[in-house]
N, C-alpha and C positions, 0 to 999 in steps of 0.2 A: 311598443312602449309597455313597460311593466305597470300594471294597475296599482294605484296607491293602496287600495284595499288589501293587496297581497301582504304588504308590510304590517298592516294592522292585524291580520290573521296570524302572521308569524309571531308577532309580539304576544298575542293571546295564547299561542301554543307554548311559548317560553314561560309565560306566567303560570299556566296550568301545571307545568313541570317544576315550578319553584326555581326557575333558572333566569328569570327576568332581572336585569341589573339596572339600577338607576344611580345617578350621580348624587353624592351627598355634599352639598355646599358648606364648607367651613367658613367661619366668620373671623378667623384669626390665623396667624402663622402656625404652622405645625410645630408641635413640641410635646412635652410630657402631658400637658393639658391643652385642650383646644376649645374654642367657642363653637357650639353646634346648636342651631335653632334657639339661640338666645340663652343658652346655659353652658356652663363649663363642664366638660367631661374629660375623663382620663383617656388619652389616646394610646392604645396598645396595638396599633397596626402599621406604624411607620418603620421604614427601613433606615431612618436617620439615626443609626445606632449610637453615634457619638455626639449627637446634638450639634453638629457643626453647621447646619444650615442657618442657625441663629447666632453663631459665635461672632463676637464683635470684630475680630480681626478678619474673618472671612467676609463679613458684610462690608467692612471698610474697603477691602481689596476690590470687591465688585463695584463699589461706588467710584473709587478712584479710576479704575479701568474704563468705566462708562464715561466719566468726565473727560478722560484723555483720548479714548478711541471711538466713542460713540456706542450706540445700542447694538447695532448689527454689524456683521462681518462683510456684508455686501454680496458675496458670491462664494463659490468654491475657492479654496486656497490656491488651486492651480490656475484660476482665472483672475482673481483680483489681488492675489498676494497673501502672504502670511504675516499676521500681526505679532508683535513681540509677546503678548500673553500666550499665544499658541506655542511658540517655540520654547518659551520659558517653562511652560507646563510640561511639554514633552521631555525636556532636559531633566526636570525635577522628577517626573515619573520614572524615567530610565534609572536615575540615581537611586530613587526610593526602592525600585524593584531589583536593582543590581543587574541591569541589562545594558546593552550598548545603545539602544534607541527605543523610541516610543512613537506611536501615531494616534492622533485623536479622531474620534468619530462622534456623530451627533447624538447617538443613544446606543445602549447595549443591543437593542434589537437590530438596529442598523449595522452595528459592528459585526455581529454574527452573520447577518445576511451577506455582508461583503467579504469577510475574512475566510469563512469556511469554503465557499465555492472557489476562492482563489488558491487555497492551499492544495486542493486535490482536483485532478482533471478527469475527463472521460477515461474509463478503464480502471479507475481506482476504486477503492472500497472504503466506506465509512461505517464504523461501528459506534453507535451512540446509546448511552444509557436511556432506558425507557422513561425516566423521570426528568430528562433534560428539559430546560425551558422551551417554550413554544418557538422562540426565535431560533434556537439551535435546530429543532426539528424542521422548521420551515426552510432554513438554510441548507440542510441536508437534502431536502426534496428539490431545492433549486439547483443544486450542484448536478454535474453530469456524471457523478460517480454512482456506483451501486450503493444502496443504503440498507443497513440491517440494524435492528434495535436489539440490545441485549437486556436481560433481566436486571432490574435495579441493583447495582453494586455487586453483581455476580461475576466474579473473575473466572470461574470455571466455564460459564457460558461464553465469555469473551474468548477464552482459549480454544473452546470447541469451534468457534467461528473462525478464528485465525488458522486453525489446522486445516480447514476445508479449502482455503484459498491457495492459489499458486504462490510459491515463495517469493517471486519477484514482483508481486502486485502491490503498488503503492497503497498503503492503508492508514487511515486516520481513526484513532480511538478518541471519542469525544465524551467528556463528562463535565458536570459542574463541580466546583470545589466544595462549596456548601450548597446543598439543594434547597431551593428557595421555598418550597412548600412543605418540606419535611424537616428541614434544619439539620439533617445528618450530613456527614462528610463522605466524600468519595474515597474508595480504597486506593488512593493515588500510588502508594509505594508498590502495590501488587500490579496495578495497571502499567506503571512504568517498567517494571521488571518484565512483564509480558511483552510490552512494546519492544524492549531491547532484545528479547529472545527471538522474536518473530520479525524483526525489522520493520516495525510500525512506528507511528508518531502519535504522541498524546497531545490533545488540545484541551485545555482547561478553561472553562468559563468561570472566572473567580469573582463574579459580580458581588456576591454576598460575603466573600472572605476577605477582600481587600480592605485594609484598615482595622480589622478586628482579630483576624487569625494570625498565629505566629507570635514569637517572643516580642517582636517590635511592630506588629501590625502589618507586616508586608504581605500577608495573605496565606492561603492554604498551602501553597507551594513551600513557603517558609515553615509553616507549621509542621510539615513532614520532612523538612530538610532536603528538598529535592531541587534546589535552585540550579545545581550543575547538571541535572538530568532532565529537566524540562526547559528547553531553550527559549520558549516563547509561550505566552498565554494572554488571555483577554480579561479585562475587568471593567468596572464602571465607576463613574464619578458621582453617581446619584444615590448611593447607599451611605456607607460610613463617611464618605467625603462631603455629604450634604449638598451636593451641587447637581450637575446634569452632564450627560454625555458618557463616553466610553473610550477605551484605549486598547491598543495592542502594544505589548512590550516584547522585545526580542533583539536578534542580531540586526546590524545596520542594513545588510543586504536584503533581508526579508522586508524590513520597513520600506526601503527604497523601492522594492518590487511592488509592494502594496500601493504605494503612492502612484505608480504608473499604470496599474491594471485593475484595482479594486473599485468597482463602479460606485458604491455608496460613498466612497471618499471623493472620487473624481467629480461626481455630478451633484453633490449636495453642498448647500451653503455651510460654511464653517461655523463652529460654535461661536456664540457671541463673546466678545473679548472679556466681558464681565464674568461670564461663566468660567472661562479658562483661568482668569486671575483668582477667582474665588477658590477654585480647585487647588491651585498652587498654594494658596494660604492655608487651606485645610491640611495639606500634606505637612506643612511646617508645624501646625498645631499638633498633629498626630505625633510628631517627633518630640515636640517640646512639652506636651502635656500627657504623658503616659498614664496619669491618674484617671483620665477619662476612660481608657480601656479597662483599667482596674475596677472602676465603678460599674461599668457595663457588666463585667463578669460576676461581680458581687450581686448585682441586681438580678442577673439571669439565674444565679443559683438560688436566691431567695424565692423567686417566682416558681422555678422548677420544683423546689422542695414543697412549696405550697400546693402546686397542682398534684403532685404525687400523694400528698396527705389527704387531698380531697377525693382520691380514687380515680382521677382522670385517666383516660386512655391516651397515652402519648405516643408519638412517633419516636424512633431511636435518635432523637435530636442530640447534637453536641454543640449547639450554637445558641445565640439569642432568639432564634426562631423556635417558638414553643407551641406547636399545634395540638389541640385536643380533638380526637376523632369522634364524630357524631354519627356519620354514615349517611343518613337520608338528607337530601338537599332541603326539603321543607322543614325538617326538624332543626337543621343547622341554622336556617334563616330565622326561625322563631326564637331559637336560643340567643342569637346575636341581637335580635330586636329587644328581648327582655333584658339582656345585659345593658344595652344602651339606655333603657328606661331607668336603670339603676346607676347610670353615670359612667359606664365603661364602653368605649368605642373599640370594638374588635370585630373585624370583618368575617363573615361566613364565606368560606372558599368552597365553591361548588364546581361541578363539571361545566365546561371542558377543562378548567384549570387543573383539576385533579380527576383521577379516574372515577367512574360511576361507583357509588356505594361507599366513597371515602370522603364525603363532605366533612368539613372541619371548621373550627374556629382557630384562626391562625394568629396567635399572640406574638408580638415582638416587643421586647423590652429595650430600653436605651440607657445610656449612662446618666440621663437627666431625670429619670424617675426617682422619686423619693421613696424611702421605706414606707411612709404612710400611704402613698399612692399604690404601691404594690400590695400592701395589706388590705386597702380599701377594695381593690380589684378582686382579691381573693375572697373577701367577704361577700361581694356581689355574686361571684361565681358559686359560692356555697348556697346562696339563696336560690339561684336558678337551677342548680343541680337538685336541690331538695324539691323544688316545684315540678320539675320535668322528669326527673329520674333517668335522664338520658345518658349520663356519664357513668 
């Protein structure tokens, strides 16, 4: 038996390295403002980019589905059956993304753990961007394929790895569409061209692109006009759609195959019907209220310009994810704590979420932030920068 004291010592070690994490209990629904420890603060850490988690139509859809179908789904959809909210959402997602079919998963992490090992078998090769989400990296390690990491966004490195393999070897090139910790976009057109030239397949995790990227919010694939060249990809319901869960969209045969062999789908309880219904309603709102996306990008530009004017070191972001680089984990934690004391909640991101020496404050703006809130946050930043001299 492992002694309890071992865990206390490990926690002390994390604390000494400024890597100890604690949960921050909120006292209200997430939004542009939240109640935290008895006071109202501006929240600039949420992925609810379009404010749909609190949209009245989305909330109403969840309530109606709960009243009609209950709170839980009971079991895996292969065991206890599929409920109408599940099939309706999959049909809606496929139509939204312009594919033949869609398949739901319990979370983005679960989706990647299931999809990636199913796509490629022993003897295959996976090439994944160095900054892919932990779920992607874990899924690659779980697969029976050989796994190589390429330098972030470096297509020359990808091509050098492709040249070394045998020409008939199944190969999967994996990237995020919008990188969650840097906010930059994958060089999808170049990756797709390489895949076509070398007989590989591109897999895109578009968790942070779905709902906000592209002319109609269909995601990063739409943004680059690659719908006909990327036959399937993954996304989540928990960012711009304001709900929970994830999905794969693509050809019918692929989806049917996943239903039969993908373990996290086969052996996990299905999403609650309320979650599925809320996500369907969110997709409708995205189509009917494009002004939300317009507000998001206006807010993003205002905050981005403000950060630049303050002299902040930014990643090459092209999204509502706006990290300022601090470097040291302890300094980033102190920076975030001082911001919070001034009424701005923005999380310090530290290793292992980001590489050593690249700790940062990861700001995210939403469509629901007001001009006054953005300016108030920038004023708070100005104070902390002056006090610390860190940026």
